[in-house]
N, C-alpha and C positions, 0 to 999 in steps of 0.2 A: 177739233172739239175734244178729243181724248187728251190731247196735250194740255188744253185749258183746264179740264177737270183734274188732271194730275197735278198741275200747278196750284190749283185752288186747294186740293187736299194737302199738299206739302205746306202751303201757307197756314192752313188751319192747324196743322200739327205743330208748326213752329209757334203759333200763338198760344196753343194749349201748354206747350212746354214752358214758354215764357211766363204764362200765368201761374203755372205750378211752382216755378222758381221764385216768383214774387210773393206767393202765399206764405205768410209768417208761420213759422213752426212754434207750437206752444212750448214755452220754456219749462224745463223740468222743475218740479217743486223743490225749493231749497231744503236741504237736510237740516233737521233740528238737532243740534248738538247740546249736550248737557252744560258744557262750559259757557256756550253762548247764552243759554237761558239764565245762568247765574249772573252774567254781566248785565243782562237786561233788567235785573231786579232793582237796580238803582243803588243809591247810597246806603239804604237800609241793610243791604247785604254785607256791608263792612262790619257793623257791630254784631251781626249774626255770625259772621265768620270768626270774629274774636271770641264770642261766647262759645262757639263749637270748639275752637282751639283750646280755650281755657278749661272747658269740661274734660277734654281728652287728656290734657296734661295732668289735671288733678286726679283723674281716674287711674292713670298709669302709675303715678307716684304713690297714691294710697293703696292700690292693689298690690304693688310690690312690697310696701311696708306691712300691710296686714297679712299678706301671705308669709312673709318672713316671721312675723310675730306668732303666727299659728303653728310654726314648726318647733315643737318642743320634744324633748326626749320622752318616749312613751313610758319609760320606767323611772321617771323623775320622782314621783311620789314614793315608789318602792324603795329607791335609794335613800330618800329623806327619812322614811320610816325606819330603815335599818340603822341609819346613823343615830337617830334619836333613841332607839332602843339600846344601842351600844353606848350611848352617852357621848357620842362624838359630835357635839353641836357645831363646832367650828368647821368640821368637814361638810356638814349639811349646808352651812352658810356659804362656804366656798363653792360648793356645787351649784347653788342657786346663782351666785355671782358670775360664775363661768358660763352658765346656760344663757344668760342675757336675753330673756323673754319676759313678756308681761306677767305670765304666771309665775316664773321663777322670782322675779322682783317682788311680787306680792307675797310669796311664801317666805322670801328672805326677810321682809319686814316683820312677819310673824315670828320667825325664828329668833330674831334679835330681841324680841320682847318676852321670850320664854322665861318664866319665873315671876312674871307679873300676873294679876288676875286675868282670868279667861276673857272677861268683858273688855279689858284693855287690848288684849291681843286681837279679839274679833273686830274692835273698832279700828285698830291699826290696819288690819288686812282689808277691811271694807273701804277705808279711805284711800289706801294705796290702789285698790282695785278700781275705784272710780277715777283716780288720776290716770291710770294706765288706759282705761277705756276712752277718756277724753283725749288722750294723745292719739289713739287710733282713729277717733272721729274727726280729727283736725281737717278742716277745709271740705269735709263731705257735704256740709250744709250748702256750700256754694253750688254743688250740682243740683240741689233742690231749687235754688234760686234761678239757675239757668233754665231748668225745666218749666218754671212758671213764667219767666220773662220772655223767652225766645218766641213762643207762639203769639204773645201780645205784641211784641215788637214787629213780627211779620205782618200781623193784621194792621198795625199802624201804617206800615209801608204801603199796603194795598189801599187803605183809605186815602192816603196822600195821593196815590196815583189816580184814583177815581176823581178826586177833587180837581187834579190837574187836567184830566181829560175833559170834564164838563166846563172847566174854565176856558179851555181852548175852543170848545163848541160854542160857548156864549160869545166869544170874540168873533168867530167865523160867521155866526148866525145861521149855520146849517149843520144838520146832523148827518154824519157819514158813518154808516155801519162798519165799514172797514177800519176806520180810525178808532172807533169806540171798542170794537171787539179786539183789535190788535193791541190797543193800549191796556185793556183789561187783562188779557192773558199774560202780558209781560209783568204787570203789576201784581197779579196774584201769585207770581213766583215767590214773592217775599213771604206770603202766608204759608205756602207749601214748605218753604225752607225753614221757617220758624217752627212749624209743627214737627218737622223731621228732627231738627236740633233738640226741641223740647222732649220728644219721645225718647230719643237716644239718651239724653241726660237723665231722664226719669228712670230708665232701665238701669243705667250705670249706677245711679244713686242707690237703688234697691239691691243691686248685686253686692255693693260694698257693705250695706247694712246687714245683709244676710251673713256675710263673712264675719262681721263683728259680733253678731248674735251668737254664732257658733263658739267664738272665743270666749264670750261672756259666760255662756253656759258651762264651758269647761273650767273656767276660773272659779265659778261659784261651786261647782261640784268638788273640785280639789280643795277649795277653802273649807268646805264643810268636812271633808275627809281629814284635813289637817287639824281642825278643831277637835274632832272626835278622837284623833290620835293623841292630842295633848290631854284629853280628859280620861283616857284609858287607865292611867295609874290610880286615879282617884275613885274608880268604880269599885 
């Protein structure tokens, strides 16, 4: 009897072990990688990537150009004043030409017109200043366009994805929550990406504008000081 009970116990133990081995183990949840999410966004991610790349290239190129233009000699106006008082007009013009900055080119235009009426000098300086500012603002408007287009393009990608999901549901004739929710989260990636690209382009656009505003303020200040300098002998 004891032998039979021992055998039955061993058999039950073996069956339990076999059952435990056959019980499926829950698979770990797949990790969510950023790159994988981007690829799930669909074809709309391609133009969004191009917009992001274009915005970055424009910002770097404009930033370096504007930063270079903002570096002028702190004593430029002092030297020009001294040359004018000493009657060395050619030296003042050569100084501006060698400085090679928007401010220097604007002042050079005014120096070359010394001897003409003040109104003519003011008009020449103002026109040249506008030309220099337009050079600094080149392609900056594209950043504003990217900031407006990218979010809308991302939203279009999401709408197309939703239409595709419901089209598949209409064909199958059954609504599966897993299919709908999975499709929606992958398609909304385009909206999130579009918003991110748009926000970054918007910030970069205003950074460059702020840098240009500082240059404009300095140019206007020095232009007024230059005109006052020319009017001093007549006072």
